[in-house]
Every structure is written in structure tokens, then in C-alpha cells.
N, C-alpha and C positions, 0 to 999 in steps of 0.2 A: 497886873500881877499874874505871873505864871507859876502854878503850883507844881512841885515835884512829887514824885511817887510818895504816897503816904501822908502828904500834906493836905489838909482840908481845903477844898475849893468852895467858893461861893457861887451858887447856881440860881439864876433868875428864871423861873418857869412861867411862861405866859399861857394861862388856861388851866382850869381845874376840873376837866372832864376825865374820862378813863385814862387817856394817854398822859395827861399832865400829872394826875395823882400817882399813876404807876411809876413815872419817871422820878417824882419826888421821893417815893418810897424806896426805890432801888438805889438812888443816889444817897439818900440819908443813911441807909444801911451800909453803904460803902464808905461812910465817914465824912460826907460833905455837908455843907450848910445850905439849906434850900429856902427860897422865898417863892411861894406860888401866888400869882395874881389872878383872881377870878372875879368876873364882874357880877355874877349872881350872888344873892345873899347866902349866908350859911344856913345849913339845916341842922336839926337836932340829931344827936348821935346815940341817944339812949335806947331807941327802939327802931328796928328796921321798918316797921309799918309807918313810922313818922316820915320816912323818906319820900313817901308818895305825895306829901303836901309841900315838899320843897319846891320853891319857885325857881324853875330853870328855864327862863325865857331864852337864854343863850343856847339851849340844846332842844331844838324843835322835836327831835326824835326821842326825847327823854322817856315818854310814856308809851312808846311803840315797843312791840315784842323784841326781845334780845335773847340770844342763845350763845353761850361761849362754846365754840366748836373746839376740836381736839387740840390744835396748837395753843389756843388761849388757855385751855385747861393745863396743858403741860407747862406753859410759862409760869402760871400761878403756883402749880404744885412744886416746881423746882425753886423759884425765886421768892415766892411769898406763900408758903404753905399755910401760914396762919390765916391769911385772907381766904384761901380756899376752904379751910376748916370753918371759918366764920360764916361763909356763905352756906355751907351745908347745915350748920347749926341754925341759920336763919330760915331754913326750909327749902333751899335750892334742891332741885331734882337732878341727881346725877344719873346719867345714862351710860352704862358700860356697853359700848357699841359693837363689840365683836359678835359675829354670827355664832349661834350655839353650835353649829357643825364645823366651825373653823378653829384654828389654833388661836387662842386668846391673844389679843394685842393690847397690852396695858395702856398704850397711848391713845387708843381709839375710844374716846369717850366725849361726852358733852355735859355741860352744866347749864341747866335750864333755870334761868333766874331773870327777873325783870331788872332793867337798868337802874332804877332808883335803889334797889337793894345792893347791886354791885358797887355803885358809887358810895353808898353808905358804908360798906365793908372796907373799902379803900380809905375813906376819910377817917374811919374809926382806927385803922392801923396807923395812919399818919399822926393821929392825935397822941400816940404814945412815943413819937419820935421827937425828942427835945430839940433837934437841930432843924426842924421844919416849922416855918411860919406860913400860914395861909391868909392872905389879905382878901377877904370877901368884900364885894361891893365896890371894887376898884376896876377900872377899865384901862387896858393897855392902848396907848395911842401911837407910839412910835418906838423906834430903836434908838438907844444912845450909842454914838460911835465917834471915832475920829479917823481921819484918812491917813495919819502918820506920814512917813517919808517914803514908804515902799508901796508898790501897787497893792490894791486891796485894802478895804477899810477894816479897822478893829472895832468890833461891837463889844461894848462893855456894860450894857444894861438896858432896862426898859423905862420908857417915859410913860407914866400913868397919870390918871386924873389926880391921884393923891401925892404925886411926886416922882422921884427917881428911885428905881430899884437897881442897884449895881450888881454885877456878876462877872466872874472870870469866864463863866459859860452862860449862854442864854439859850433856852429851849422854847421853840415855838410849838405849842400844843393847843392852838386856838381853833382847831377844827377846820372843816371844809371851806369856811368862808374867811379864813385867816388872810389878812392883808400882807403878812410878812414876806412870803415868797416874792411878791411883786416889789416890795420895798427893797429886798436884797438884790433883785435883778437890776433895779434902778441904780443902786449904789455901785454895782459892778460896772454898769455902763458909764457912770460918772467918774469913778475913781480907779477903774481897772479891777480885774479879778485877781484872786490870790495866786501867786506863781506856783507852777507845778501841776501836772495832770493828776486828777483824782479818779475819774472814770470816763469812759466813752459814753456820751449821752445817747439814749435811744431815739429821742426826738430833738430836732434842732430847728431854728428859724421859726417860720409860721406854724409848723406842726407843733412845736413845743408850746407856742402861745395858745393854740387851740386846745391842746391837752390840759394845760394849766387852767384855762378858763372853764373847762368842763364839757364833757360830751353828754347830752341828754340821755338818760337811761331808758326813756320811753314808757315809764310806768308811773302809776299813782297807786297808793295803798289805802285800804280802809281796814282798820284793825279794831278788835274788841276782845276783852278778856272775859272768861267764864269760870265759874266754880262748878266742878263736877259734884253731883249729888251723891250721898253716901252709897246708894244702891247701884250707882253706875259702875259697870264691870270694867270699863276702860282703865288700864293702868300702864305705866311705862314699861317697855321691854327693852329690846336691843336696837330699836329704831329711834332716830333722833327727832322724829316728828310723830305726832299722834294720828294724823290723817292728812291726806292731800287729795285735791280734786282738780283735774285738768278740764276746763270748760271748752278748750279749743280757742276761745277768744279772750280768755282771762284765766286766772288760777286762784286756788285757795289752799293755804297751808295752815294746819293747826299745830302750833308748837306747844310742847310741854312747858310749863312754868313752875314756879316753886309751890310748895305746900304752905297753906295759911291756916293756922289752928287745926292742923291735921288733914285739911281738905285740899285736894289736888286742884290747881289752877291750870288753865290752858289759854293760849292766846291765838286767835284766828287773824290771819292776814289775807285779805282778798285783794289781789293785784289785777289792775285793769290797764288798758292802753291810756297813756297820759292825756291824750286829746279826746277821749270818749266822753262826750257831754251827757249822753243818756245814762251811762253807768255811774255818773256822779250821784244818782239817786241812792247809792249805797250809804250816803250820809244819813239817810232816814233809818232809824232803828227798827221800825216795823218792817220795812223792805228788807233790811239786812237779815232779820230773823226769818223772814219768808224764804230768802235765798238759802239759808242754812237748812231749813226744814225740807226744801225741795232738792237738796243735793245729798244723795245717799251716803257718800263717804263722810260727809260732815255730820249729817243727821244722826248717824249711828253713835257718835260720841257726844255731841252737844245739842242734839235735837230736842224737841219738846219733851219735858219730863225727865231729861237726863242731866241737864246743866242749867245754871242760872247766870245771866250776864252780871258782871260786877263793875263794868265801866261803860261809858258811852262809846259810840262808834267814833274813832279818831282818824281823820284823813291825813295823808301826808303826800305831798307832791313836790314838784320842782327838783327832782333828783338828778344829779349829774355825776358822772365818773370823772375824776380829775387826778392829775399826777403833776405835782409841782416839783420839778427836778431841783436838786441842790447845787447844780453846776451850770456854767455857761455853755455856749455852743461848742467850745473847744475843750470842755471837760474839766474846767477849773472851778474851784470854790468861789461863790459870789462874795463871801465875807469871812472873816475869821471869827471863831468862837461861837458859832451858831449851829444848833442841831434842830432839825424839824422832825416831829414825830406824829404818828396817828393820821387822822384825816387831813391835817394840814399838809402832809406829804402826799398821801394817796387816799382817795375816797372811791370806793366801788359801790355798786348797787347793794343796799343793805339786805336785799332778799337772799343773798348768798352767805351772809353771816361772817364775812371775812374781816370786817373792820376791827373788831376787838383783838383778833389774833395778830394782825399787823401792828396795832398800837402797842400791845403788851410785848411782843417780840422786840420792837424797836426800843421801847422804854427800858427793858432789861438788858439790851445790848449796850446802851449808852454807858452805864457805869463800868462795864467790862472793857470797852475800848479806851475810856479815860484811864483806867488802871493799867492798861497794857502799853501805854505810850509815854510813861515817865513824865507826865505833866505837859507834854507837847500837844496842845489842844488841836492845832491844825492837822497834825498827823492822825490824831484821834478822829477828827472830822472825816478825813479821807478813808480811814478804816471803817468808820460807821457807814459811810455811803456805799462802800464796796460790800460790806456784810449784809446790809439791809436791802440793797438794790435788787438783787436777783428775785427775792420773794415779791417785792413791789411790782417789778416788771411782769412776773409770772401772773399775779392776780389781776393786775390792771388789764393785761392783754386778754385773759380769759373772761373777765367781767364784761368788757366792752363787746367782745364777740358773742357772749351769751345774750346780752341785751339786744343786739341786732338780730340774732337768730330768733329769739322769742318774739320780737316785734314782727318779723316776717311771718312766723307761724300764726300769730294773732290776726294778722292782716289777711289770712286765708291762703298764703303761699304753700305749696307742697314742699315740705322740707323733710328729707330722710335723715333722722337723727342717728341712724346706724351706719351712715356712710362716713366713716372716719376721715377719709381723704378729703371730703368736701366740707364736713362739719365737725372738726376735731373737738371743739369745745362743747357743742351740743351732745356729741357722742359721750364725752366724759361725764356730763351731768345727767342727761336724760337716757341715753343709751345704756350706760352702766347701771343706772337706777332700775331699768327694766331687767337687765341681766341679773341684778342682785336678788331678784325675786326667786330665781331658780338656781343660782350658783353662789355658794358661800364665798368663794374667792373673789368674785366680782363685788360682793358686798364689802369685803375688807378693803379691796384696792380702791373702790370708788369712795369709801368712807375716809380713807387716808388722804386722797386728793381733795375731796370737798372740805375736809377738816384742816387743810393747809399743812398737813404733815409731809406730804409728797408734792413735788412740783409736777406740772403737766408732763414734763419730759419723762417721768418715771413710767407713765402709761404710754406715751408716744413711742418710746424706744422698745416696747415689748409687743411686737407684732403677734406672736403666738397667743398671748393673753387676749389681745384685742379681737383676734379672729374667733377664739372660743367664746368670748363674751358677746360678740355680735350674734353668733349662732344661738346662744341661750336667750338673748333679748328678742330675736325674731320669733322664737317659740312662744315667749310670754306675750309679745305684742300681737301675735297671730291668733291668740285665743279670743273667741267671740265674747263680747261683753253684753250680758243680758240687758234688755231695755230698762229693767228696774234698777240697774246699777249706774245708768248714765246720768250725768248732771244735766240740768235743763239747757236746751238750746237757747240762743240769745233772745229770740222773739218770745219764747215761753218764759224766760226769766224776766224780761221787761214787762210782761203781762202781769207780773206780781207786784208791780209798783202801786202803792196805795193811790186811789183816785182822790 
């Protein structure tokens, strides 16, 4: 069935994470009928606190720190303002990120909230949509399709453990381990691709295979949440993070989280080289606490007497940056009627906070392209690929380059993050962060790029700004750091490991 403009379409969504839930919400509010298939059991909707006991084995990063950066905030405020308001009501911390000495940018903001609360708010909104059915405890196994008489297969549903879910449109929101892109590539090889060029692929052949399989990010994380004590003076300002520590061989970032019963929560992520066996000792809570206490930037906010841990230390590894293109080597669609969203399409290092922005942007683009192509799903697929492709390419390229650059720095290589021509991505991330300490404009511009509002090209094309920012950053980085402000050297840190 092909639906015309204004006619309800049936959409089968594989996966009930952020991307799948947002797709279902946007499509339902555009008048379509949605069935979401999610393998994890349902969680309670009456209280956001109950979301933390939800069993989400399918989302290993569920309890890791999450922050909605600027683009994600804008997508929710425009397309689902009720969800944004619900998150604020549930205690999410809103950061208005404009520098006090700069012209206020209403889009420069972040919403600091743990992922269980975010998914709870999305599921709560979906519960009010009569056209949405969520099948929890069901697992997608394959695509339902027929090859028809023309090149390219027609996908018309999902094959699940509980049976068949039909759909005029099928959405892959199964996350970074989704098997669907591989299945679609196999179908295109077996039955031919859909005629007509959609876009020129960035990677082809073996390179496309490697990118789809995933490029190791080179990091492992150890995270823990804390509750600030009432007398703790630390409170959110215009910075998106509460504190940061650069060890030279690792890093620590303290993220604001939501308020719980009026008390401010924060989440600490300590990132280390993926293969560092000695730093795996961070799994030990006693050692983790000693590292915090010995690191001035962190100790000032969550050191002894200032905060109390509210979770265990949670490790996360095996991180890979992947980009599963929706087209063949010659730029044609692999199958009809399928859209890929979120981490199933592109996954970058979670340290940069871009995943939710990509997912929400793609999710809310989908109903717009369906509405704009008079029921021609294949034309909508092409429009979707062309509209979402530039941001995916921009963030994937920057993410991989940052991963490699940080890996080199941690290995002890001399890397000049202010040398834009040699290290453009490190310049945007680390160089502009230094400049932002002295130059309000650098704060604004770096915030818009890091928050996915502006592409890398917005900074790359502005040489006068880069020159001024580099000069400001050199002044900041040239200031001597007192011994009392330095984080522990590696040997000193490892000496803190409990015997």
C-alpha cells in the first residue's frame, strides 16, 4: 500500500530507545499509525524515579551520563515541547549557555538529564497517542520483503519472535549493533538496488565496510553519579559541564544532571585509553574516590564533605564509531520503504554528546519528508538521506579525528591543538575551549559547533575568527598552572590503588 498525502500510513519501528520513541512520537502526531517493537520489558510511567529500575539490557549505556546538547534541545522544543517541559518538571537542569558578556543565543543551551528520565518522558508522551502501540518483550529477527518485478526489494514489515508486524514504512532504530544495514546491503546485492541516484556515498568498497563495522574509539569510561550536599556552593552557570580535568594520559568530565528532591546531581566520567590494564582499577570505588580527592578540579565540586555518591562505578568499553550508509557504492537505495535513524545509522564516541542530537534530528525529519512527497516513500527516502547526510558526515568525520587525536595525546605524542591546519578538529574542541576562557565570542562559536548547531565548515571558513581565537588560546594556555592545581601524574595516581 502506498499512502497519499493526508492518508494515514502504518509504520513499523524496530527499537524503542531514544531514536525509536522520538520517531514514533513525531509520526503519530503527523497522523500515522505506529507499532514499536522493543525487546526489553516495559517500565512504569507513574514516576520518573521508577525509570532507574527499568531493565534495559539492550542499552548498555542506559545508566551512563547523558546530556542533551543544543541541537537536541532545539529539536525537542520545536517538535515536542511537552516532552521538554516534562523533563524540566522531572528535575532536568537547563543550562542557558550564552556567555554573560556576549549577545544571548537562545539556541545555545543544554538539558542535563539522565537517560532513564529522558526515555521515561518520551514513553509517557507516547502513552497519550492512541495511534501508537509499543510491543515490549518482542525481538526483531528479520525484515519482511518481496523482490517484485523491478530491481530493488520492497520491504513491508518486521519479522519478530511474536509474529509479523506489517508496515508501509519500516524504521530501523535498533542502535549501534543493528543487523539491518547489513541485511539491506545483502538484499541489494541479491536483488539489485533501487533505481535512481540518491546521493554520492562518502565511502565505497572496503572503506565502506570498515566504517560500517566500526572504528574503535580508543577509550573506556568509568562513571559515577553524586549528589551535592546542601552547603556545596557549586551550581550550574553558563558552562555545560561542572568541572573538567585533563590528566594528559586520561580525562575527567563532571556533567550536571537533574535535581532529585531539590538536590543537585552530577555525573563524573573518567575516560582512559581502552587498552590500559592498570587504569581498570577505576572499577574499585575506593580507588575512584581517591582519584577524585587527589584531582583539584574535581575535588572542589565532589570531594570529601561536598558530595555523596549515589551509584556504583559503572564501566563501559568496546566503543566504536560507525556509519552505516543507506546506499550502495553507486549511490542508490538498498531497498524501498526503509529509514534508518539514530545509532543504527551513525554512532560516534559518546564523550562528545552528539548521539541524541543526531537521533532526534533524524526522527523529526522523517515525518516532514513523508509529508512532503505525496506518499512517494522512495522519494521521501532520498530526501531523508540528503537532508540527514551532511550532519552525519560532519559529526562522524570530526568524531573519528578527535578520537585519533586524543589517542595520540594520551600516548605522549606532542600535539599542538592550536595548529588549525594540522589539527582542525582538536582546534575546534580543545583550542576553542581554551580561547573561550578569555573570549566570549569563542565561547559562543565553540558552543554552537560542539552543540551540533553549526557544522565544522562554519569555523573552518572563518580565518579571522580562528586567528583571533588561537591568539586568545595561547595566552590562556601559556599561563603557568600552580602545582596545587595539577592532577596527579600517572605514577602518583596508580600509587593510590588500594593494596
